[in-house]
N, C-alpha and C positions, 0 to 999 in steps of 0.2 A: 444546588450550583453543580453543574456537571463538569467533570475533569475528563471526560473521555477523549477529547482532543487536547492533550495536554502541551505544554511548551516543547517537549522533544518532539512529538509528532509534527508541531508546526515547523519548527526549524528543519527537520528532515524534508518536509514538503518544499519549503522555502529554498533549500539547497539545491533539490532536485529541478524545481522551476527555473533557479538561476543556471544550472549546469546542462539542462536538456538543450535550451536555445543554442548553447555555445558549441555542444556536440553536433547539432543538427547543422548549424553554420559551417561548422568546420568539415562536416562530411559533405555538404553541397559544395563547399569551396574545393575540397579535395577531388569530388567528383568532376567538377568542371575543370580543374586543372589537369587532372589525368587524361579527360576526352581530349583537351587541348594539345597536350603532350603527344598523345597517340595520333592526332591528327596531323602534328608538326613532324613527327617521326616518320610517318607515312610518306608525307609530302617530300621530306628530305630524303627518305630512301628511294624513291620513286625517281626523284631528279638524279640521284647518284646513279641508279641502275640504268636510267635512260642515257645518261652521259657515257657511261662503260659501253653500253649496247650501241651508241653511235660510234664509239671508237672502234669497236670489233666491225660494225657494217662498213665503216669507211675504209677498214683495212682490207676487207673481203672485196667491197666493190673496186678497190685499187687494183687487187689481185685480177678481179674479173676484167679489168681494162687492157690488162697485158696483152692477151691474144688479139684483141682488135689492133692494138697498136703493131704487133709483130706481123700481124697478116699483111700490113702495106710495106713492110721492108723490102728493099730491092733485091736483096740476096735471097730472101724468101720468096719473093715473086719470081726470080730466076729459077729458084728450085722446083717450083710447081709448073714451069714450062718444060722441064727435063723428061724425055721419055726414054728409058734404057731398055735394049732389048736384051741384055745380059744381067746377071746377078751382081755385077762388078761395075764399080764406078771407074770413069777415066780420070786422068789427073786433075783437070779442070773442075770436075763435078766433086772430087774428094776436097780440094781446096775451098769449094762452094760450101760443103758440109762442115768443114773445119770453122768457117767464118760464122755460119749460123750456130754450130754448137757455142762458139764464144759469145755471141750475142745472147742466147739463152742463158749461159752461165752468167754474163753480166746482168741480165734482168732479174734471174733468180737470188742473186746476191745484192740486190738493190732494196730487199726487204730484210728484216729480222726475223721473218717466219721462215719455216723450212718448207720449200715449195718446190715442185717439178713441172717442167715444161716440155712437152712433146710435140713434134712436128710430124704429122701424117701426110704422105704422099700416096693416095689411092692409085695413082697411074704408075707409080713405082712400086708400090706394095712395100714401101719402107717407112719406117719411123726414126726420126732423128732427135736425140736427147743430149744432155751436156756431155755425156760420156759414151755415148752409143749411136750406132746408126744400124738399124736391123730390120728384119722383116716382121711383119705382124699379122694377127689373124683378123681378117677382115670382119667375120660373124661376131667376134668378141668385141671389135670397135662398134659394130652396128649396134648391139646390146647395150652399149654404155653412151650411145649418143642420145641426149635428151635436152629439152629447153631448160634453161635454169640452172642451177646448181644441183649436182646429183650427188647423193650421200649413200656410201656403202659402208656397212659395219663390217670390222675386221676383229675377228675374236681374239682376246688377249690370251697371253700365256698364263699358265698357273700364277695366281696371286695378282695379276694384274687385270685391269679394268678393260673390257672391249674398247678398241678404238674405232674412230670413224673418218673414212677419206673422202673429202669434199673433191669434186671434179666440175670444170667448167669447159665447155667445148665450143668452138667458133669455127664456123664453115665458111669456106669461099668457093664460090660465089654463094651468096646468100639465097634462101628460099628453094633450092633445088630438092629433088626427092632422092630418097636413098643416098644420103650423103656418103656412106662408108664407101660407095661404088663410084658415085658421079661427081664428088667434089674434087676439086683440084688441089685444094689445101686444107687440112683440118689441124687446128692447134688446140692442143689439150692443156688445161692447167690443174694442178693437184696439190692440196697440202692436207697434212693429218690434223687431227682433234687435238694432238699435243699442243699445237700453237695457241690453241683457246685455251686449253688447261694452264699453259703459262701465265696468260693473261688473267685467268681466274685466280691463279696463286697471287699474283701481284695485287689483284683488287682486293682479296683476303686479307694480305698484308694491310692494306690501307686502313683497315678497322671493320671490314664487313665480317658477318658471321660464318656463313658458310655458302657461297654461291656455287650455282652449278647451272647448266643449260639442260633444256628438257625439251623435247618433241615427243607427242604421244606414239606417232607411227615409226619413230626411228629409235630413241632410247635416250640416255643421259650421260652428259659429259660432266663428270666430276672434278672438284679441285683435287690435288692429290692428297690432303688431309681430312678430306669430308667424311662425315658420319654417314656410312652407307646404308646402316639399318635406318636411323631417324630420317634420311633423305628419302629412303623407299617408302616408309610409312606416310610422310609427306606428299609425295607423288600419289600414292592411293588415294588420299583424301582430295588431292587437285583434280585428279582424273574424273571426280564425279561432279565436277563443277564446270561450267561453261567460262572459261578464262576469257577475259577482255584483254586488249593491247596493252593496256597500262591497269593494272589491277591490284588492290590491297586487302586482305582479309584476314580473318582471324580463324585460326584451325587449332583443334584441341586434339593432342595426341597423349594417351595415357594418362589423361587428366590435367595436362599442362597445357595452356594455351600458348601459342605462338603466332606471332604478327609476319605474316608473309606477303612479301611485294613480288610482283611479276611485270616483266616487259617483254613484248614480242619483237623479234627482229624482222623487220620489213624485208630484209635481204634474204634471209635463209629460212625463215618461218619458225625458229627456235624460240622458245622462251628463257629469258635470263630470270632465275628464281633466286631470292635470297629470304631467309627466314631468321627470326629471332625470337628466343624466349621472353614472353610478358615478365616473366618472374625477374629476369636481369634487369629488363629496364625499368620496372616499377619497384625493384628492390629498395631503392632509396626512399620511394613515397612510402611504401609499406613499413620501412624502419620509422621514418617520420610518424606514421600513423600510430605504429605500436608505441612510439614515445609519447605521442599525444595522448591516447586513450590511457595508456599506464599513467600518465600524470593525472589526468581526469579521475581515475580510480583512486589513485592515492589522494587526490584532493578531496573525492567524495568520502574516502574512508576517514580522513584527518577531520573532515566537517563533521562526519557523523560522532566520532571520538569527542570532538568539542561540544557538539549538542548534547551528547550522553553525559559529559562531566558537567554541562551547565545543568542539565537536568536533575543531576543527582546532587548538584552543590547548591541549587536555587529551587528548582522546583518542588524536589521532594520536601526540604524544610518549609517551604512556603505552605505547601498542602498539609504538612503536620501542623503547623500553626493555625491554618484555616479549620482543620479538623478538631483542634484543641478549643478554638474559640466557638465552634459549632456545639461541642459537648458542653462548654461552658454556659452558652446560651440556654442550653437543656437543664441547667441548674445541677450538671455533675461536676461537682468540686473536686473529685478525687482525680481527675484528669491531669497528667503530666506528660512531658515531652522529654524524650531522651536525648540529650545533646551528642553530636557526632562530630568529633574533630575540634579544632580551635579556629574558628572563624567568625563572621559577624552573625550567622544564624545560631551558631551555639550559643552566643551572647544573648540573642533575642528569646531562644528558648531557655536559658537559665531566667531572665527577666521574667518570662511568662510563667515559669514554674513558681518563681518567688511571688509574683503577683496573685496567681491562683491561691497559693498558701495563705497569704494575707487575707484574701477575699473568703476563704474557707473559714479561717480563725474569727474573721468579724463575723460572718453569718451565724457561725456556732455561738458567738458570743450574743448576738442579736436574738437568735433563736432560743436562747437559755432566758434571755431576759423577757421575752414573750410569753414564755411559759410560766416564768415567775410572776409576771404581771396578770397571765390568766388565771393561775391558781389564787392569787390574791384577790382577783375580782370574783372568782367563784367563791371564795370564803366569803367575802363581803356580802355577795347575793344570798348566799345561805344564811348569813348572820340576821339579814333583814327579816326573814321569816320567823325566827325564833321570837324576837320582841312582839312582832304582831300576833302571834299565838298566845304568848304570856298574858298580854292586854286582856284578850277575850277570856282567857281561863279565870284570872283574877275577878274581873268583873261579874263572871257566873259564881264563883266562890262567895263573893261579896252578897250577890243577891241571895243565894240560897242561905247564908248565915243570918241575913235579915229575915228569912222567912222560917227559920229555925229548922231548915232541912239538913238534919246532921248526916243522915246517909248520903245525900247527895255531896255534901261537903267531903266526907270520907272517900266516897267514890271518887270524887274528884281529884282529891289530895292523891290518892293511890294512882290513878291515872297520870297524874302529873309527874309523881315519882318515876313512873315507868317513861315518861315522855323525857323527864331530866335525863334519865340513863342513857336514852337513846341519843339524845342531841349532843350530851357532853363528850360522848365517845366517837363523834362522827370526824375523825381526823380521816377517815377513808373517803376517797372520790365516789366511790360506787358502795352499794349494799344489796344484798340479795332482795328480791321483791317480797319475799315472805316476810321480813322485818319490816318493810315500808307498810305491807297491808296490815300487819299486826297494830302497828302506830296507828293507822287509819281506824282500826277497830275499836282502839282506846278513845280516840277521837269522837267516833260515832256514838259510844257508849255515853260519853259525857254528854253529848248533845241529847240523846235519847232521855238523859235524866231531866233536862230542860224542857223538851216536848215530846209527851208520850205518844204523838203521833208519827213520829219518825221512825220508819222502819226500812231497812237497808239489805240489799242482797249483792253478795260480792262472788263472782262467777269466774273463777281464774283456775285453769289446770295446773297439775303439779308441775310439768315442764315449764310452763310461764313463772310460776312462783319462784323457779331456780334463777331466771334471768337476773342478771344485776343491772341496777338502776341508780341514777344520782339520788342521793337522800332527800327526804322532805319534797318529793316531786309529785306525789300522788294526794297527799293531805291538803295541800291549798286548793285543789280543784273540789274536794270533798266539802272542805270549809265554806267556798265560794257557793256551793250549790245550796248548803243550809242557809248561810246568811242572806244571799240574795234571792233564792229560790223559794224555799220552803218557809222561810219566816216571813216573807212578804206575802205569801198566799196562806190563809187560814186553813185551807181544804188540803193543801199539799203536805207530804210527808214520805214520798218513797225516793230512795236513792238506789242506784244500781251501778256496780263497778264491775266491767268486763274486759276481756282482753284477748289477743290472738296474734300469730304471726303470719303476714300474709305478703306475698310479692317482694320478699327481701326487706319487710319493715315490721318493726315490733310496734303494737297499736293498743293503747289503753283508754277505755272510755268511762267517763262518769257522767250518768243521766239523772236528772230528776223531774219531779212532775209540777214545778213551780210555775210561777207566773210567766217565765220565759222572756223572750225579746223578739220583736220583729226583725225582718231582714235589713232594714236600714241602722237599726241599732246594733245588730251584731257585725254589720260591716265597719261601722264606726269603732267598737270595741278591737276588732282585729287590726284596723290601722293603728290604734293608740300602742297596741301591743308590739307593734313592728318599729315603733319610734322610741322615743325617751321617756322615761317615767316622770310624771308630773305630780302635783300635790292633790289633783282631783281624782286620780287613778290609784286604786289599791295597788300593792306590790307583789301580791301573791301571784296572779296570774302572768304578769310582766316577767316577774323573777323566774318563774318556771321556764316561760318560753325562752328567755334570754340564756338560761343555763342549758338548755337543750341544744341550742343553735351554736353555743360556745365549744359544746363537747362533741357534738355529732355533724356538725356542719349545716349548711344551708338547706339540705332535705330534711332535717328535723324541726320540729315547732308544734305549735299548739292550733288546733282548729276548732271553730265553735259551729253548732248548727241546731236545728229545731229537732227535737227528740220526740219519739213515738209516745213517749210518757206523758207528753204535753208541754214539759219544760224545755231546757238546754241539754245538749249532749255537747261535752268538751272531749276532745280527741287528742291524745298525745302520740306523736308518730316520730320514731328516729330509726334509722339504717341498722340492719344487723348483718354481720359478715356470714359468708357461706358456711363456715365451720359451725356457727353458732345455730345456724337454721339447720344443718344436719343432726346436731346433738338434739334440738327441740323435737324434731321429726322421728328420730330413732326410736323414742318408747312408744310412739304413736304407731310406727310401723309393725 
């Protein structure tokens, strides 16, 4: 079972899946809101600039209408019909000039702008203003006459901005050539850019940021508190763009974006410009964004912490319990879980440890019982061999006594005493193969007394003889070869015992040249050896096979096949550890 994607990772991924759409939706909504806000601000600013520009244009157009009104005045019409031969006026003319000056003064005072009206008479060579009537330079007048508004820059004194003089000239009669010489009357209106500056100051006081007038071929009319440096940088940026009559754009200065709105005056051709830093406009939105993203970050961190605590308090104990059960499944009963804290999982860990301890005790008890049962069964199987052998030996002694074979009886008694010593001290589970083979020699010597035709060969190396084997494991095979092989065939009499260690297995073989068995008989015998013992089958071979499998496992056992001597070959096999194999092969090397 894989835990690569644990509960903690899943919860963090789930939290991210939940938060990311919220952040994206907020970002999209904020983006749209900001765009709408900027559009509305641009529209509002443009409307206010257009309104202010219309006010200025209305005022200027009103001023430009004064000369047209005055030129039709009766006194001014009388003044243009006067032709004086001297530089002095007569009394009637002086009174006429006085009336004209009063009318000019009344007209100038009708506006809150500071203006100047001049009445030129080319025929008289005189110019009349509110406070003066003097001669003028016709060449200077000729240079100042132009169509529309004429703008003249006036250099400011130290510490002051340059000023601009706006002038409007009306000529009577209209359409004549060289008005400075041929016109009957010329009326000139002048006003200073300070009037526009005053209106810019009032406009700025109403909440505008920093309005100013700009015309590329003339200059800039600042408000009195204008930031000249920033305005200059802004003008440099605007000069590279083709401005529309009503325009709004974003200009970046020193890394800071500014929203700039411009409206062109249809009367003077000047652009009214106002700008506002976007940081000031969007500051509340940025603060709201910062608050939202900070909240999302705090929420994520808190969720991360909650997921981690859940992982530590739940996932880790669950994984420990699962690992404990997996090790328990693998029969590792030494596994224990270290409880942490005092909660439900610590209670489960303690119960798990208690359960495993009880299981371990139970298995140890059952295992000991199985060992005792196994040992008892081994003892019982081993004891089955002793009576069987005793019966055969006593039968032989009885036969020899009847035949008056004292030597055979003595030899048999001597071998029986050796046998008795061997069997009575078999409290051991295993004995050296040397002792087992010595016991087989005693048995074969006894049988040889009965049948002179018996001759045997025991071919075992010294290292094989040192191997430990269960007691009474070879003798039953030899006894079976004598009784069922050689005794059944009058011409048979050869028995051969050999052994070797091969492929991690110890192999002992007992062969005879008796009557043997066909393949079907051998298969039937092997089938009986794997089952339970019945009354028809002797206990010798079955006992040996059972003891080998009980001690060495399923790989051990007995195998029967045809021998090259003519009878049967009974083979014993059981596994040997690597250490034993090394010990056996060391002397050979």
